[in-house]
mmCIF file of the C-alpha atoms, coordinates in Angstrom:
data_MODEL
# 
_entry.id   MODEL 
# 
loop_
_atom_site.group_PDB 
_atom_site.id 
_atom_site.type_symbol 
_atom_site.label_atom_id 
_atom_site.label_alt_id 
_atom_site.label_comp_id 
_atom_site.label_asym_id 
_atom_site.label_entity_id 
_atom_site.label_seq_id 
_atom_site.pdbx_PDB_ins_code 
_atom_site.Cartn_x 
_atom_site.Cartn_y 
_atom_site.Cartn_z 
_atom_site.occupancy 
_atom_site.B_iso_or_equiv 
_atom_site.pdbx_formal_charge 
_atom_site.auth_seq_id 
_atom_site.auth_comp_id 
_atom_site.auth_asym_id 
_atom_site.auth_atom_id 
_atom_site.pdbx_PDB_model_num 
ATOM 1   C CA . MET A 1 1   ? 14.231  32.812  20.711  1.00 0.00 ? 1   MET A CA 1 
ATOM 2   C CA . LYS A 1 2   ? 11.188  32.626  18.764  1.00 0.00 ? 2   LYS A CA 1 
ATOM 3   C CA . SER A 1 3   ? 13.158  32.644  15.375  1.00 0.00 ? 3   SER A CA 1 
ATOM 4   C CA . TRP A 1 4   ? 15.073  29.481  16.869  1.00 0.00 ? 4   TRP A CA 1 
ATOM 5   C CA . LEU A 1 5   ? 11.899  27.698  17.594  1.00 0.00 ? 5   LEU A CA 1 
ATOM 6   C CA . SER A 1 6   ? 10.448  28.296  14.433  1.00 0.00 ? 6   SER A CA 1 
ATOM 7   C CA . PHE A 1 7   ? 13.495  27.193  12.735  1.00 0.00 ? 7   PHE A CA 1 
ATOM 8   C CA . VAL A 1 8   ? 12.829  23.545  14.651  1.00 0.00 ? 8   VAL A CA 1 
ATOM 9   C CA . LEU A 1 9   ? 9.311   23.636  14.423  1.00 0.00 ? 9   LEU A CA 1 
ATOM 10  C CA . LEU A 1 10  ? 9.333   24.180  10.489  1.00 0.00 ? 10  LEU A CA 1 
ATOM 11  C CA . THR A 1 11  ? 12.431  21.674  10.541  1.00 0.00 ? 11  THR A CA 1 
ATOM 12  C CA . THR A 1 12  ? 10.678  18.927  11.968  1.00 0.00 ? 12  THR A CA 1 
ATOM 13  C CA . THR A 1 13  ? 7.250   19.493  9.916   1.00 0.00 ? 13  THR A CA 1 
ATOM 14  C CA . VAL A 1 14  ? 9.389   19.171  6.577   1.00 0.00 ? 14  VAL A CA 1 
ATOM 15  C CA . LEU A 1 15  ? 11.154  16.272  7.893   1.00 0.00 ? 15  LEU A CA 1 
ATOM 16  C CA . SER A 1 16  ? 8.248   14.392  8.974   1.00 0.00 ? 16  SER A CA 1 
ATOM 17  C CA . HIS A 1 17  ? 6.981   15.284  5.548   1.00 0.00 ? 17  HIS A CA 1 
ATOM 18  C CA . ALA A 1 18  ? 9.544   14.007  3.878   1.00 0.00 ? 18  ALA A CA 1 
ATOM 19  C CA . VAL A 1 19  ? 10.322  10.516  6.034   1.00 0.00 ? 19  VAL A CA 1 
ATOM 20  C CA . GLY A 1 20  ? 6.687   9.701   5.470   1.00 0.00 ? 20  GLY A CA 1 
ATOM 21  C CA . GLN A 1 21  ? 6.655   9.472   1.591   1.00 0.00 ? 21  GLN A CA 1 
ATOM 22  C CA . PRO A 1 22  ? 9.009   6.970   -0.515  1.00 0.00 ? 22  PRO A CA 1 
ATOM 23  C CA . SER A 1 23  ? 10.614  9.026   -3.725  1.00 0.00 ? 23  SER A CA 1 
ATOM 24  C CA . ALA A 1 24  ? 8.211   9.632   -6.750  1.00 0.00 ? 24  ALA A CA 1 
ATOM 25  C CA . ALA A 1 25  ? 11.738  8.293   -8.601  1.00 0.00 ? 25  ALA A CA 1 
ATOM 26  C CA . VAL A 1 26  ? 10.934  5.166   -8.349  1.00 0.00 ? 26  VAL A CA 1 
ATOM 27  C CA . SER A 1 27  ? 7.809   5.326   -10.392 1.00 0.00 ? 27  SER A CA 1 
ATOM 28  C CA . LYS A 1 28  ? 7.733   5.140   -14.054 1.00 0.00 ? 28  LYS A CA 1 
ATOM 29  C CA . PRO A 1 29  ? 6.524   9.092   -14.770 1.00 0.00 ? 29  PRO A CA 1 
ATOM 30  C CA . GLY A 1 30  ? 3.145   8.896   -15.828 1.00 0.00 ? 30  GLY A CA 1 
ATOM 31  C CA . SER A 1 31  ? 1.743   5.531   -14.237 1.00 0.00 ? 31  SER A CA 1 
ATOM 32  C CA . GLU A 1 32  ? -0.634  4.708   -11.927 1.00 0.00 ? 32  GLU A CA 1 
ATOM 33  C CA . SER A 1 33  ? 1.737   3.679   -9.108  1.00 0.00 ? 33  SER A CA 1 
ATOM 34  C CA . GLU A 1 34  ? 3.181   7.598   -9.724  1.00 0.00 ? 34  GLU A CA 1 
ATOM 35  C CA . GLN A 1 35  ? 0.666   8.558   -7.337  1.00 0.00 ? 35  GLN A CA 1 
ATOM 36  C CA . ILE A 1 36  ? 1.954   7.249   -3.565  1.00 0.00 ? 36  ILE A CA 1 
ATOM 37  C CA . ALA A 1 37  ? -0.779  6.062   -1.640  1.00 0.00 ? 37  ALA A CA 1 
ATOM 38  C CA . ARG A 1 38  ? -1.311  4.856   1.570   1.00 0.00 ? 38  ARG A CA 1 
ATOM 39  C CA . ARG A 1 39  ? -4.955  4.285   0.965   1.00 0.00 ? 39  ARG A CA 1 
ATOM 40  C CA . ILE A 1 40  ? -5.878  1.398   -1.280  1.00 0.00 ? 40  ILE A CA 1 
ATOM 41  C CA . VAL A 1 41  ? -10.247 1.664   -2.141  1.00 0.00 ? 41  VAL A CA 1 
ATOM 42  C CA . ILE A 1 42  ? -12.437 -0.590  -3.546  1.00 0.00 ? 42  ILE A CA 1 
ATOM 43  C CA . ALA A 1 43  ? -15.030 0.395   -5.675  1.00 0.00 ? 43  ALA A CA 1 
ATOM 44  C CA . LYS A 1 44  ? -17.196 -0.259  -8.394  1.00 0.00 ? 44  LYS A CA 1 
ATOM 45  C CA . SER A 1 45  ? -16.179 0.288   -12.135 1.00 0.00 ? 45  SER A CA 1 
ATOM 46  C CA . PRO A 1 46  ? -17.790 1.755   -15.039 1.00 0.00 ? 46  PRO A CA 1 
ATOM 47  C CA . ASN A 1 47  ? -18.417 -1.694  -15.718 1.00 0.00 ? 47  ASN A CA 1 
ATOM 48  C CA . SER A 1 48  ? -19.603 -2.477  -12.248 1.00 0.00 ? 48  SER A CA 1 
ATOM 49  C CA . ASP A 1 49  ? -17.098 -4.806  -11.362 1.00 0.00 ? 49  ASP A CA 1 
ATOM 50  C CA . ALA A 1 50  ? -15.131 -3.973  -8.296  1.00 0.00 ? 50  ALA A CA 1 
ATOM 51  C CA . ALA A 1 51  ? -11.387 -2.747  -8.314  1.00 0.00 ? 51  ALA A CA 1 
ATOM 52  C CA . PHE A 1 52  ? -8.646  -2.315  -6.123  1.00 0.00 ? 52  PHE A CA 1 
ATOM 53  C CA . THR A 1 53  ? -7.688  1.965   -6.843  1.00 0.00 ? 53  THR A CA 1 
ATOM 54  C CA . PRO A 1 54  ? -5.279  2.445   -7.781  1.00 0.00 ? 54  PRO A CA 1 
ATOM 55  C CA . SER A 1 55  ? -3.937  -1.194  -8.828  1.00 0.00 ? 55  SER A CA 1 
ATOM 56  C CA . SER A 1 56  ? -0.646  -0.400  -7.841  1.00 0.00 ? 56  SER A CA 1 
ATOM 57  C CA . VAL A 1 57  ? 0.802   1.288   -4.962  1.00 0.00 ? 57  VAL A CA 1 
ATOM 58  C CA . THR A 1 58  ? 4.514   2.088   -3.918  1.00 0.00 ? 58  THR A CA 1 
ATOM 59  C CA . ALA A 1 59  ? 5.261   1.548   -0.222  1.00 0.00 ? 59  ALA A CA 1 
ATOM 60  C CA . TRP A 1 60  ? 8.610   1.332   1.958   1.00 0.00 ? 60  TRP A CA 1 
ATOM 61  C CA . ALA A 1 61  ? 8.954   -1.822  3.470   1.00 0.00 ? 61  ALA A CA 1 
ATOM 62  C CA . GLY A 1 62  ? 7.198   -1.494  7.034   1.00 0.00 ? 62  GLY A CA 1 
ATOM 63  C CA . ASP A 1 63  ? 4.744   1.683   5.477   1.00 0.00 ? 63  ASP A CA 1 
ATOM 64  C CA . GLN A 1 64  ? 1.591   0.979   6.581   1.00 0.00 ? 64  GLN A CA 1 
ATOM 65  C CA . LEU A 1 65  ? -1.183  0.862   4.278   1.00 0.00 ? 65  LEU A CA 1 
ATOM 66  C CA . THR A 1 66  ? -5.251  0.530   4.472   1.00 0.00 ? 66  THR A CA 1 
ATOM 67  C CA . TRP A 1 67  ? -7.655  -0.804  2.295   1.00 0.00 ? 67  TRP A CA 1 
ATOM 68  C CA . THR A 1 68  ? -11.407 1.069   2.291   1.00 0.00 ? 68  THR A CA 1 
ATOM 69  C CA . ASN A 1 69  ? -14.730 -0.815  0.911   1.00 0.00 ? 69  ASN A CA 1 
ATOM 70  C CA . LEU A 1 70  ? -17.097 1.449   -0.737  1.00 0.00 ? 70  LEU A CA 1 
ATOM 71  C CA . THR A 1 71  ? -19.022 -1.309  -2.240  1.00 0.00 ? 71  THR A CA 1 
ATOM 72  C CA . THR A 1 72  ? -21.864 -3.124  -0.795  1.00 0.00 ? 72  THR A CA 1 
ATOM 73  C CA . ASP A 1 73  ? -19.811 -6.912  -0.674  1.00 0.00 ? 73  ASP A CA 1 
ATOM 74  C CA . ASN A 1 74  ? -17.064 -8.320  1.460   1.00 0.00 ? 74  ASN A CA 1 
ATOM 75  C CA . HIS A 1 75  ? -13.552 -8.154  0.119   1.00 0.00 ? 75  HIS A CA 1 
ATOM 76  C CA . TYR A 1 76  ? -10.582 -9.951  1.317   1.00 0.00 ? 76  TYR A CA 1 
ATOM 77  C CA . PRO A 1 77  ? -7.173  -8.898  -0.169  1.00 0.00 ? 77  PRO A CA 1 
ATOM 78  C CA . GLY A 1 78  ? -4.521  -10.967 0.189   1.00 0.00 ? 78  GLY A CA 1 
ATOM 79  C CA . VAL A 1 79  ? -1.802  -13.133 -1.631  1.00 0.00 ? 79  VAL A CA 1 
ATOM 80  C CA . LEU A 1 80  ? -1.885  -16.832 -3.092  1.00 0.00 ? 80  LEU A CA 1 
ATOM 81  C CA . ASN A 1 81  ? 0.828   -19.247 -2.166  1.00 0.00 ? 81  ASN A CA 1 
ATOM 82  C CA . LYS A 1 82  ? 2.102   -21.518 -5.343  1.00 0.00 ? 82  LYS A CA 1 
ATOM 83  C CA . ASP A 1 83  ? 0.329   -24.316 -3.576  1.00 0.00 ? 83  ASP A CA 1 
ATOM 84  C CA . GLY A 1 84  ? -2.896  -22.227 -4.135  1.00 0.00 ? 84  GLY A CA 1 
ATOM 85  C CA . THR A 1 85  ? -3.345  -21.411 -0.526  1.00 0.00 ? 85  THR A CA 1 
ATOM 86  C CA . PHE A 1 86  ? -4.752  -17.575 0.144   1.00 0.00 ? 86  PHE A CA 1 
ATOM 87  C CA . VAL A 1 87  ? -3.079  -15.991 3.027   1.00 0.00 ? 87  VAL A CA 1 
ATOM 88  C CA . GLY A 1 88  ? -5.215  -12.630 4.099   1.00 0.00 ? 88  GLY A CA 1 
ATOM 89  C CA . PHE A 1 89  ? -3.779  -9.554  4.736   1.00 0.00 ? 89  PHE A CA 1 
ATOM 90  C CA . LEU A 1 90  ? -6.213  -8.966  6.659   1.00 0.00 ? 90  LEU A CA 1 
ATOM 91  C CA . GLU A 1 91  ? -7.600  -10.865 9.597   1.00 0.00 ? 91  GLU A CA 1 
ATOM 92  C CA . ALA A 1 92  ? -11.321 -10.937 8.276   1.00 0.00 ? 92  ALA A CA 1 
ATOM 93  C CA . PRO A 1 93  ? -12.715 -10.175 4.983   1.00 0.00 ? 93  PRO A CA 1 
ATOM 94  C CA . LEU A 1 94  ? -13.364 -6.255  5.050   1.00 0.00 ? 94  LEU A CA 1 
ATOM 95  C CA . LYS A 1 95  ? -17.136 -5.504  5.129   1.00 0.00 ? 95  LYS A CA 1 
ATOM 96  C CA . PRO A 1 96  ? -19.001 -2.813  3.041   1.00 0.00 ? 96  PRO A CA 1 
ATOM 97  C CA . GLY A 1 97  ? -18.357 0.679   4.112   1.00 0.00 ? 97  GLY A CA 1 
ATOM 98  C CA . MET A 1 98  ? -15.177 -0.529  6.327   1.00 0.00 ? 98  MET A CA 1 
ATOM 99  C CA . VAL A 1 99  ? -11.465 0.663   6.777   1.00 0.00 ? 99  VAL A CA 1 
ATOM 100 C CA . SER A 1 100 ? -9.479  -1.967  6.963   1.00 0.00 ? 100 SER A CA 1 
ATOM 101 C CA . HIS A 1 101 ? -6.406  -2.239  9.907   1.00 0.00 ? 101 HIS A CA 1 
ATOM 102 C CA . VAL A 1 102 ? -2.982  -1.265  8.806   1.00 0.00 ? 102 VAL A CA 1 
ATOM 103 C CA . PHE A 1 103 ? -1.035  -3.648  6.416   1.00 0.00 ? 103 PHE A CA 1 
ATOM 104 C CA . SER A 1 104 ? 2.794   -3.345  6.551   1.00 0.00 ? 104 SER A CA 1 
ATOM 105 C CA . PRO A 1 105 ? 5.026   -4.767  3.977   1.00 0.00 ? 105 PRO A CA 1 
ATOM 106 C CA . GLY A 1 106 ? 7.953   -6.301  5.359   1.00 0.00 ? 106 GLY A CA 1 
ATOM 107 C CA . ILE A 1 107 ? 11.638  -6.025  4.878   1.00 0.00 ? 107 ILE A CA 1 
ATOM 108 C CA . GLU A 1 108 ? 13.314  -8.454  1.956   1.00 0.00 ? 108 GLU A CA 1 
ATOM 109 C CA . LEU A 1 109 ? 17.096  -8.940  2.348   1.00 0.00 ? 109 LEU A CA 1 
ATOM 110 C CA . ASP A 1 110 ? 19.607  -10.132 -0.107  1.00 0.00 ? 110 ASP A CA 1 
ATOM 111 C CA . LYS A 1 111 ? 22.412  -12.967 0.417   1.00 0.00 ? 111 LYS A CA 1 
ATOM 112 C CA . ASP A 1 112 ? 24.502  -9.861  1.537   1.00 0.00 ? 112 ASP A CA 1 
ATOM 113 C CA . ASN A 1 113 ? 22.016  -8.908  4.029   1.00 0.00 ? 113 ASN A CA 1 
ATOM 114 C CA . LYS A 1 114 ? 20.964  -5.787  2.483   1.00 0.00 ? 114 LYS A CA 1 
ATOM 115 C CA . GLN A 1 115 ? 17.249  -4.348  1.772   1.00 0.00 ? 115 GLN A CA 1 
ATOM 116 C CA . VAL A 1 116 ? 15.743  -5.135  -1.799  1.00 0.00 ? 116 VAL A CA 1 
ATOM 117 C CA . ALA A 1 117 ? 12.687  -3.916  -3.454  1.00 0.00 ? 117 ALA A CA 1 
ATOM 118 C CA . TYR A 1 118 ? 10.012  -6.169  -4.223  1.00 0.00 ? 118 TYR A CA 1 
ATOM 119 C CA . THR A 1 119 ? 6.457   -6.647  -5.593  1.00 0.00 ? 119 THR A CA 1 
ATOM 120 C CA . ILE A 1 120 ? 3.818   -7.896  -3.670  1.00 0.00 ? 120 ILE A CA 1 
ATOM 121 C CA . HIS A 1 121 ? 1.308   -9.473  -6.203  1.00 0.00 ? 121 HIS A CA 1 
ATOM 122 C CA . TYR A 1 122 ? -2.087  -9.633  -4.274  1.00 0.00 ? 122 TYR A CA 1 
ATOM 123 C CA . VAL A 1 123 ? -5.797  -10.737 -5.400  1.00 0.00 ? 123 VAL A CA 1 
ATOM 124 C CA . CYS A 1 124 ? -8.966  -10.803 -3.448  1.00 0.00 ? 124 CYS A CA 1 
ATOM 125 C CA . ALA A 1 125 ? -10.011 -14.162 -2.036  1.00 0.00 ? 125 ALA A CA 1 
ATOM 126 C CA . LEU A 1 126 ? -13.699 -13.310 -2.531  1.00 0.00 ? 126 LEU A CA 1 
ATOM 127 C CA . HIS A 1 127 ? -13.589 -11.945 -6.202  1.00 0.00 ? 127 HIS A CA 1 
ATOM 128 C CA . ARG A 1 128 ? -10.389 -13.356 -8.131  1.00 0.00 ? 128 ARG A CA 1 
ATOM 129 C CA . SER A 1 129 ? -10.985 -10.778 -11.041 1.00 0.00 ? 129 SER A CA 1 
ATOM 130 C CA . GLU A 1 130 ? -9.777  -8.227  -8.287  1.00 0.00 ? 130 GLU A CA 1 
ATOM 131 C CA . HIS A 1 131 ? -5.876  -7.948  -8.022  1.00 0.00 ? 131 HIS A CA 1 
ATOM 132 C CA . GLY A 1 132 ? -2.974  -5.780  -7.712  1.00 0.00 ? 132 GLY A CA 1 
ATOM 133 C CA . THR A 1 133 ? 0.291   -4.802  -6.557  1.00 0.00 ? 133 THR A CA 1 
ATOM 134 C CA . ILE A 1 134 ? 2.475   -3.453  -3.793  1.00 0.00 ? 134 ILE A CA 1 
ATOM 135 C CA . GLN A 1 135 ? 5.810   -2.263  -5.271  1.00 0.00 ? 135 GLN A CA 1 
ATOM 136 C CA . VAL A 1 136 ? 7.963   -2.157  -1.965  1.00 0.00 ? 136 VAL A CA 1 
ATOM 137 C CA . ILE A 1 137 ? 11.155  -0.249  -1.747  1.00 0.00 ? 137 ILE A CA 1 
ATOM 138 C CA . PRO A 1 138 ? 13.536  -0.282  0.709   1.00 0.00 ? 138 PRO A CA 1 
ATOM 139 C CA . ALA A 1 139 ? 12.887  1.670   4.256   1.00 0.00 ? 139 ALA A CA 1 
ATOM 140 C CA . PRO A 1 140 ? 15.383  4.741   4.596   1.00 0.00 ? 140 PRO A CA 1 
# 
């Protein structure tokens, strides 16, 4: 009974870890996106500009991402529509020292109703030189 329980706990732990991580195989080896991240940090760079770090992340559709603001300024990640209007990922700008609510990229479907990978190019509404990408891969 004890070994069966150990097996179940071990299997559950392994499966929950595997399900919680996108495959690194979708990334270019050696690239910044190879490091799968659920947390994006906003921090000052050596030249004193703020930046999203890592600047490119890979996530499954429906995954949970957060931003952590390590600067003394507000930041507001989101996307620019073709008409120039901004749509934020968060309800409001992220204040200094705060961690955002969860952002989950949605699923995109092709004409055959199959999930497809896509890229979100995002920017800070308050600092347009700050930008990043989220490589969204189909959920398992």
